[in-house]
C-alpha positions in Angstrom: -58.2 24.4 39.0 -57.4 25.1 35.4 -58.1 22.6 32.7 -54.9 20.8 31.5 -54.6 19.2 27.9 -51.5 17.2 26.9 -50.7 15.9 23.5 -48.9 12.6 23.6 -47.9 9.4 21.9 -47.9 6.1 23.7 -44.1 5.3 23.6 -42.9 8.7 24.7 -40.9 9.0 27.9 -41.1 12.5 28.1 -45.1 12.2 28.0 -45.1 9.8 30.9 -42.8 12.0 32.9 -45.0 15.1 32.3 -48.1 13.0 33.3 -46.4 11.8 36.4 -45.7 15.4 37.5 -49.2 16.5 36.8 -50.5 13.4 38.7 -48.3 14.1 41.7 -49.7 17.6 41.8 -53.2 16.0 41.8 -54.0 17.3 38.4 -56.3 15.5 36.1 -55.5 16.1 32.4 -57.2 15.4 29.0 -54.7 13.5 27.0 -54.9 13.7 23.2 -52.9 11.1 21.4 -51.4 12.3 18.0 -51.8 9.0 16.4 -53.6 10.5 13.5 -52.2 13.1 11.3 -55.1 15.6 11.8 -54.5 15.4 15.6 -50.9 16.2 15.0 -51.7 19.2 12.8 -54.1 20.5 15.4 -51.4 20.1 18.0 -48.8 21.8 15.8 -51.2 24.7 15.1 -52.0 25.3 18.8 -48.3 24.9 19.6 -46.8 27.4 17.1 -45.4 25.0 15.0 -43.8 22.6 17.6 -44.1 19.0 16.4 -42.6 17.1 19.4 -44.6 15.6 22.2 -45.6 16.3 24.7 -47.2 19.6 24.1 -49.0 21.0 27.2 -51.9 23.4 27.6 -53.0 24.9 30.9 -56.2 26.8 30.8 -56.0 26.8 27.1 -52.5 28.5 27.1 -49.5 26.7 25.7 -46.8 26.1 28.3 -44.3 23.9 26.2 -43.2 20.4 26.6 -42.0 18.3 29.4 -38.7 20.2 30.1 -40.7 23.5 30.2 -43.4 22.0 32.6 -40.5 20.8 35.0 -38.9 24.3 34.6 -42.1 25.9 35.7 -42.3 23.7 38.8 -38.7 24.3 39.8 -39.4 28.0 39.5 -42.3 27.9 41.7 -44.7 28.9 38.8 -46.5 25.7 38.0 -48.9 25.8 41.0 -50.2 29.2 40.5 -50.7 28.5 36.8 -52.6 25.4 37.6 -54.7 27.4 40.2 -55.6 30.1 37.6 
């Protein structure tokens, strides 16, 4: 199983939805709250300038935000990506 990192903020509904989908798949993820400017800068550097949350990385590869995660799942591409 690939490692999953998700950059979030506490009040973000999209963050909660992405975490729910991953939990439903049995995936544990490392959550990184972007409550400090340096963490947001780190996220933006890794996510090619994207500044919204969540930003999700599977196996170190940026897959995008919540909508992107759900699109991967609908296309049947999320499970293989998680398995590596």
